[in-house]
C-alpha positions as CSV (number, residue, x, y, z in Angstrom):
1,X,0.0,0.0,0.0
2,X,1.4,3.4,-1.1
3,X,0.5,6.2,1.3
4,X,2.1,9.6,2.1
5,X,3.6,8.1,5.2
6,X,5.1,5.2,3.3
7,X,6.5,7.5,0.6
8,X,8.1,9.9,3.1
9,X,9.4,7.0,5.1
10,X,10.9,5.3,2.1
11,X,12.7,8.5,1.1
12,X,14.1,9.6,4.4
13,X,15.2,6.1,5.4
14,X,17.6,6.0,2.5
15,X,19.3,9.3,3.3
16,X,23.1,9.1,4.0
17,X,26.0,11.5,3.7
18,X,26.9,9.7,0.4
19,X,23.4,10.1,-1.2
20,X,22.8,13.8,-0.1
21,X,23.8,16.6,-2.5
22,X,26.8,18.6,-1.3
23,X,24.6,21.8,-1.2
24,X,22.2,20.1,1.2
25,X,24.9,18.8,3.5
26,X,26.4,22.3,3.6
27,X,23.0,23.9,4.4
28,X,22.5,21.3,7.2
29,X,25.8,22.3,8.6
30,X,24.8,25.9,8.6
31,X,21.6,25.0,10.4
32,X,23.6,23.2,13.1
33,X,25.9,26.2,13.5
34,X,23.1,28.7,13.7
35,X,21.2,26.6,16.3
36,X,24.2,26.1,18.5
37,X,25.4,29.7,18.0
38,X,22.1,31.2,18.9
39,X,21.9,28.9,21.9
40,X,25.2,30.4,23.1
41,X,24.0,33.9,22.4
42,X,20.8,33.2,24.3
43,X,22.6,32.2,27.5
44,X,21.1,35.2,29.4
45,X,17.5,34.7,28.3
46,X,15.0,33.7,30.9
47,X,13.3,30.7,29.3
48,X,16.0,28.0,29.5
49,X,16.4,28.4,33.3
50,X,12.6,27.9,33.7
51,X,12.7,24.8,31.5
52,X,15.7,23.4,33.3
53,X,14.0,23.7,36.7
54,X,11.0,22.0,35.3
55,X,13.1,19.2,33.7
56,X,14.9,18.5,37.0
57,X,11.7,18.6,38.9
58,X,10.2,16.0,36.6
59,X,13.1,13.8,35.9
60,X,15.8,14.6,38.4
61,X,19.5,14.5,37.7
62,X,20.6,11.5,35.7
63,X,24.3,10.4,35.9
64,X,24.6,9.4,32.3
65,X,21.7,11.4,31.0
66,X,21.7,14.3,28.5
67,X,23.5,17.5,29.3
68,X,21.5,20.7,30.0
69,X,23.4,23.0,27.7
70,X,24.8,26.1,29.4
71,X,24.1,24.4,32.8
72,X,26.2,21.2,32.9
73,X,23.8,19.0,34.8
74,X,22.4,15.9,33.2
75,X,18.8,14.8,33.1
76,X,16.4,12.6,31.1
77,X,16.1,12.9,27.3
78,X,12.7,14.5,27.5
79,X,14.0,17.0,30.0
80,X,17.0,17.9,27.9
81,X,14.7,18.4,24.9
82,X,12.5,20.8,26.8
83,X,15.4,22.9,28.3
84,X,17.7,22.9,25.3
85,X,15.0,23.8,22.9
86,X,14.0,26.7,25.1
87,X,17.7,27.8,25.1
88,X,17.9,27.6,21.3
89,X,14.5,29.5,21.0
90,X,15.5,32.2,23.6
91,X,16.6,34.9,21.2
92,X,13.9,34.1,18.6
93,X,16.7,33.9,16.0
94,X,16.3,30.2,15.2
95,X,16.1,29.0,11.6
96,X,12.8,29.1,9.6
97,X,11.4,26.7,7.1
98,X,8.4,28.6,5.9
99,X,6.5,29.4,9.1
100,X,8.1,26.5,11.0
101,X,11.2,26.6,13.2
102,X,12.3,23.0,12.9
103,X,15.9,23.5,14.0
104,X,14.7,24.2,17.6
105,X,12.9,20.9,17.6
106,X,15.4,18.7,15.7
107,X,18.9,19.9,16.8
108,X,18.4,19.7,20.6
109,X,16.8,16.3,20.2
110,X,19.5,14.8,17.9
111,X,22.3,16.3,20.0
112,X,20.9,14.7,23.2
113,X,20.3,11.3,21.5
114,X,23.8,11.1,20.0
115,X,25.3,12.1,23.4
116,X,23.3,9.6,25.5
117,X,23.0,6.7,23.1
118,X,26.2,7.0,21.1
119,X,24.7,7.0,17.6
120,X,27.4,7.5,15.0
121,X,27.9,11.1,13.9
122,X,27.7,10.0,10.3
123,X,23.9,9.8,10.8
124,X,23.6,13.3,12.3
125,X,23.4,15.3,9.1
126,X,21.1,12.8,7.3
127,X,18.8,12.7,10.3
128,X,18.6,16.4,10.4
129,X,17.9,16.6,6.7
130,X,15.2,13.9,7.1
131,X,13.5,16.1,9.6
132,X,13.6,19.2,7.5
133,X,12.4,17.3,4.4
134,X,9.5,15.5,6.1
135,X,8.3,18.5,8.1
136,X,9.0,21.0,5.3
137,X,7.0,19.0,2.7
138,X,3.9,19.2,4.9
139,X,4.5,22.8,6.0
140,X,4.8,23.9,2.4
141,X,1.6,22.1,1.4
142,X,-0.7,23.0,4.3
143,X,0.6,26.0,6.4
144,X,-1.4,28.5,4.3
145,X,-4.5,26.8,5.7
146,X,-3.4,25.7,9.2
147,X,-1.8,29.0,10.2
148,X,-5.0,31.1,9.7
149,X,-6.8,28.3,11.6
150,X,-4.7,29.1,14.7
151,X,-2.2,26.2,14.5
152,X,1.5,26.9,14.9
153,X,3.5,25.2,12.1
154,X,6.5,24.4,14.4
155,X,4.2,22.2,16.5
156,X,1.8,21.0,13.8
157,X,4.5,19.7,11.5
158,X,7.4,19.5,14.0
159,X,6.3,16.2,15.5
160,X,6.5,14.5,12.0
161,X,9.8,16.2,11.4
162,X,11.1,14.9,14.7
163,X,9.8,11.4,14.1
164,X,11.5,11.3,10.7
165,X,14.8,12.6,12.2
166,X,14.7,10.2,15.1
167,X,13.9,7.2,12.8
168,X,16.9,8.1,10.6
169,X,19.2,8.5,13.5
170,X,18.0,5.1,14.9
171,X,18.5,3.6,11.4
172,X,14.9,2.3,11.2
173,X,13.9,0.7,7.9
174,X,11.3,2.3,5.5
175,X,8.3,0.5,7.0
176,X,9.1,1.4,10.6
177,X,9.9,5.0,9.5
178,X,6.5,5.2,7.9
179,X,4.9,4.0,11.1
180,X,6.9,6.6,13.1
181,X,5.6,9.4,10.7
182,X,2.0,8.1,11.0
183,X,2.3,7.9,14.8
184,X,3.5,11.5,14.8
185,X,0.6,12.7,12.8
186,X,-1.6,11.5,15.6
187,X,0.6,13.2,18.2
188,X,0.7,16.7,16.6
189,X,-0.8,20.1,17.5
190,X,0.0,23.4,19.0
191,X,-1.8,26.8,18.9
192,X,-0.8,30.4,18.3
193,X,-2.6,32.2,21.1
194,X,0.6,32.8,23.0
195,X,1.7,35.2,20.3
196,X,-1.5,37.1,20.5
197,X,-1.3,37.3,24.3
198,X,2.5,37.9,24.4
199,X,3.2,34.9,26.6
200,X,5.9,32.2,26.7
201,X,4.3,28.9,25.7
202,X,5.8,29.0,22.2
203,X,9.3,28.9,23.7
204,X,8.5,25.4,25.2
205,X,6.5,23.9,22.4
206,X,9.6,22.7,20.4
207,X,10.9,20.5,23.3
208,X,7.5,18.9,23.8
209,X,7.2,18.4,20.0
210,X,10.6,16.6,20.0
211,X,9.4,14.3,22.8
212,X,6.4,13.3,20.7
213,X,8.5,12.7,17.7
214,X,10.9,10.4,19.7
215,X,7.9,8.5,21.2
216,X,6.5,8.1,17.7
217,X,9.8,6.5,16.5
218,X,10.3,4.4,19.6
219,X,6.8,2.9,19.3
220,X,7.5,2.2,15.6
221,X,10.7,0.4,16.5
222,X,9.0,-1.7,19.0
223,X,6.3,-2.8,16.6
224,X,3.4,-0.4,17.0
225,X,0.8,-0.3,14.3
226,X,-0.2,3.2,13.0
227,X,-2.9,4.4,10.5
228,X,-1.4,4.2,7.0
229,X,-3.4,7.2,5.9
230,X,-2.6,9.3,8.9
231,X,-1.8,12.3,6.7
232,X,-4.2,12.1,3.7
233,X,-7.1,10.0,5.2
234,X,-10.7,11.1,5.7
235,X,-9.8,12.2,9.3
236,X,-6.1,12.5,8.8
237,X,-3.8,15.5,9.3
238,X,-4.6,17.3,6.0
239,X,-8.4,17.3,6.4
240,X,-8.5,17.7,10.2
241,X,-6.0,20.6,10.5
242,X,-6.0,22.2,7.0
243,X,-9.5,21.3,6.0
244,X,-8.2,20.3,2.5
245,X,-7.5,17.1,0.7
246,X,-3.8,16.2,0.4
247,X,-2.6,16.4,-3.2
248,X,-2.1,13.0,-4.8
249,X,1.4,13.9,-5.9
250,X,2.5,15.6,-2.7
251,X,5.6,13.5,-2.3
252,X,6.7,13.6,-5.9
253,X,9.3,16.3,-5.3
254,X,11.2,14.5,-2.5
255,X,14.8,14.3,-3.5
256,X,14.6,17.1,-6.1
257,X,12.9,20.0,-4.3
258,X,14.9,20.1,-1.1
259,X,13.1,21.7,1.8
260,X,16.4,22.0,3.6
261,X,17.7,24.4,0.9
262,X,14.8,26.9,1.7
263,X,15.7,27.1,5.4
264,X,16.4,30.7,6.3
265,X,18.2,32.5,9.2
266,X,17.3,35.6,11.2
267,X,19.7,38.6,11.4
268,X,17.5,40.3,14.0
269,X,15.9,39.1,17.3
270,X,12.3,39.5,15.9
271,X,9.8,37.3,14.2
272,X,10.8,35.8,10.8
273,X,8.0,37.9,9.2
274,X,9.5,41.1,10.7
275,X,13.0,40.6,9.3
276,X,12.3,42.3,6.0
277,X,10.3,45.2,7.5
278,X,13.2,45.9,9.9
279,X,15.7,45.7,7.0
280,X,13.6,48.3,5.1
281,X,13.2,50.5,8.1
282,X,17.0,50.6,8.6
283,X,17.4,51.9,5.1
284,X,14.7,54.6,5.7
285,X,16.3,55.6,9.0
286,X,19.6,56.4,7.1
287,X,17.7,58.4,4.5
288,X,15.8,60.4,7.2
289,X,19.1,61.2,9.0
290,X,17.6,60.8,12.5
291,X,14.4,62.7,11.8
292,X,11.2,60.8,12.8
293,X,8.3,60.7,10.3
294,X,4.9,62.2,10.9
295,X,3.2,59.0,9.8
296,X,4.2,55.5,8.7
297,X,2.3,52.9,6.6
298,X,3.5,49.4,6.3
299,X,2.1,47.2,3.5
300,X,2.5,43.4,3.9
301,X,1.0,40.2,2.7
302,X,-2.2,39.0,4.5
303,X,-0.5,35.8,5.5
304,X,1.9,37.8,7.6
305,X,-0.3,40.6,8.8
306,X,-2.9,38.0,9.9
307,X,-0.4,36.0,11.9
308,X,-1.0,36.0,15.6
309,X,0.5,39.1,17.3
310,X,1.7,40.8,14.2
311,X,-0.8,43.7,14.4
312,X,-0.3,44.3,18.2
313,X,0.1,47.9,19.2
314,X,0.6,47.6,22.9
315,X,0.9,48.3,25.7
316,X,3.6,45.6,25.8
317,X,5.0,43.7,28.8
318,X,7.0,40.9,27.3
319,X,9.4,40.3,24.4
320,X,7.0,37.6,23.2
321,X,4.7,40.5,22.3
322,X,7.2,43.0,21.0
323,X,9.1,40.7,18.6
324,X,5.9,39.8,16.9
325,X,4.5,43.3,16.5
326,X,5.1,44.9,13.2
327,X,4.4,48.4,14.5
328,X,6.7,47.9,17.5
329,X,9.5,46.6,15.3
330,X,9.2,49.4,12.8
331,X,9.0,52.1,15.4
332,X,11.9,50.8,17.4
333,X,14.1,50.4,14.3
334,X,13.3,53.9,13.0
335,X,14.2,55.4,16.4
336,X,17.1,53.2,17.6
337,X,18.5,51.4,14.6
338,X,19.3,47.7,14.6
339,X,17.0,46.2,17.2
340,X,18.7,44.4,20.1
341,X,17.3,42.4,22.9
342,X,17.6,45.5,25.1
343,X,15.4,47.5,22.7
344,X,12.9,44.6,22.4
345,X,12.6,44.4,26.2
346,X,12.1,48.2,26.8
347,X,8.4,48.4,27.2
348,X,8.0,52.0,28.4
349,X,9.8,53.9,25.7
350,X,7.4,56.9,25.2
351,X,9.0,57.8,21.8
352,X,8.4,54.3,20.5
353,X,4.9,54.3,21.7
354,X,4.2,57.7,20.1
355,X,5.5,56.4,16.7
356,X,3.4,53.2,17.0
357,X,0.4,55.5,17.3
358,X,1.4,57.1,14.0
359,X,2.0,53.7,12.3
360,X,-0.7,52.0,10.2
361,X,-0.4,48.4,9.2
362,X,-2.0,47.7,5.7
363,X,-2.9,44.3,4.5
364,X,-2.0,44.2,0.8
365,X,-2.3,40.9,-1.2
366,X,-0.1,42.4,-4.0
367,X,3.0,42.4,-1.6
368,X,4.7,39.0,-1.7
369,X,5.5,37.1,1.5
370,X,8.9,38.1,3.0
371,X,8.5,41.6,1.5
372,X,7.2,44.9,2.7
373,X,6.5,48.4,1.4
374,X,7.1,51.1,4.0
375,X,5.8,54.6,3.4
376,X,6.9,57.5,5.7
377,X,5.4,61.0,5.6
378,X,7.7,63.9,6.4
379,X,7.4,67.6,6.0
380,X,9.2,67.3,2.7
381,X,6.9,64.7,1.3
382,X,6.5,60.9,1.4
383,X,9.3,58.5,1.1
384,X,8.7,54.9,0.0
385,X,10.9,51.9,0.6
386,X,9.9,48.8,-1.3
387,X,11.8,46.0,0.4
388,X,11.3,42.8,-1.7
389,X,13.2,39.8,-0.4
390,X,13.0,36.0,-0.8
391,X,14.2,33.0,1.3
392,X,17.5,33.2,-0.7
393,X,18.3,36.6,0.9
394,X,18.3,34.9,4.3
395,X,19.9,31.6,3.3
396,X,23.3,32.5,4.7
397,X,26.4,30.3,4.2
398,X,28.8,29.3,7.0
399,X,31.1,32.3,6.8
400,X,28.2,34.8,6.8
401,X,26.6,32.9,9.7
402,X,29.9,32.9,11.6
403,X,30.3,36.6,11.3
404,X,26.7,37.3,12.4
405,X,26.9,34.9,15.4
406,X,30.1,36.3,16.6
407,X,28.8,39.9,16.3
408,X,25.8,39.0,18.5
409,X,28.1,37.0,20.8
410,X,30.3,40.1,21.4
411,X,27.1,42.0,22.4
412,X,26.1,39.2,24.8
413,X,29.6,38.6,26.3
414,X,30.1,35.2,24.8
415,X,33.7,33.8,24.8
416,X,34.7,33.6,21.1
417,X,36.5,30.3,21.9
418,X,33.0,28.8,22.2
419,X,32.3,29.7,18.5
420,X,35.7,28.3,17.6
421,X,34.7,25.0,19.1
422,X,31.3,24.9,17.5
423,X,32.7,25.8,14.0
424,X,35.4,23.1,14.4
425,X,32.8,20.5,15.3
426,X,30.3,21.4,12.5
427,X,32.9,21.5,9.8
428,X,34.6,18.3,10.9
429,X,31.5,16.2,10.6
430,X,31.2,13.2,10.4
431,X,34.4,13.2,12.4
432,X,34.7,14.6,15.9
433,X,32.8,14.0,19.0
434,X,29.4,15.3,20.2
435,X,31.1,16.2,23.5
436,X,33.0,18.9,21.6
437,X,29.7,20.7,20.8
438,X,28.4,20.2,24.3
439,X,31.5,21.5,25.9
440,X,31.3,24.8,24.0
441,X,28.2,25.7,26.1
442,X,30.2,25.7,29.3
443,X,32.3,28.7,28.3
444,X,29.7,31.5,28.1
445,X,28.5,30.7,31.7
446,X,32.0,30.3,33.3
447,X,31.8,31.3,36.9
448,X,28.0,31.5,37.0
449,X,25.8,29.4,39.2
450,X,23.6,26.9,37.4
451,X,20.0,28.0,37.2
């Protein structure tokens, strides 16, 4: 029987370093470096300490468990997934595959599994790619329907991504990988309300999603039976979440249209959809030479303006609210320049609040996704900045990522030796030792007490 689960399972179960195109391997290495590097740069964020305490409360310290990165204690695999995903998600500068942030799900999970179980590093990149391909295939097909319905793509498609990645790391055959994927389709979900309310649940979703993916793969390995039509069936994922029928040829592009290659990175600590508006606002700020406009209009695609929290105008009391808000990000950038975490956590800036009041968000279907048109009114007239960008503009290579991560690291007081270690680990794959990556996280917190 040929189903979507079986087609995806057959594809990802064959992925090896030898069968992957060089460009895909290089992009996967960039994803690893970005995730680890942003984890280092997020060492002072508040979310990982909360998750660490919860992980230790639930699972305790485990002598030969997975390391809580940036902390040093060891705990259960699920606990490490929860805490390390929160660390990697702390700055909101994780990678993006469409509207999904699979790196925050996959990389903490795979790192912990390799550390605890000793899986060969030769499987790390193929497993990571397996996750991006399985999750990215479904995100691309259905996110346009599930996102307006209130479902977060990271959670909705992340469980399937995690199941595929875990199955590849565990070297499951095609049939068991298909079962893992079908299991994960039943374990999926995750809503967007936290963005609307400016709260923190989204920081912790990826760790829970990784847990569900691993459970899906473990059950498959032990002989569980799962619905073959879990994705395309009458009450499967496509119809239940997206309210559409899955295309019959959905899996036809596997191996030629690589989801991994469309993964993007974030130069600023704001939502992925706000990267381009901030870029355009920085150009306008230079043109205005420090003068503030009388009024601002921001035109963006309805998929982005309709995303939870994007139209928020305040008052704000959390970075979960400010990083999503298009008006806040535009106003902060026009006033202060490149947004930093300090800017994004300043909630009582009267000048920013006043400019937000003069900013209008306009939904414009003619503006492509990842683009923005910003119009500013000044006494001399109206200036227009049309900032059209595509995923390729944010698909940084390793040298570009290295420079960006180190720039942020200097702002956050990170020891540059930590980046040296991480880059050496990533570029040496499949050689090296996962302990080299884990050890890098002890440097930024040297002398600090574990949270």
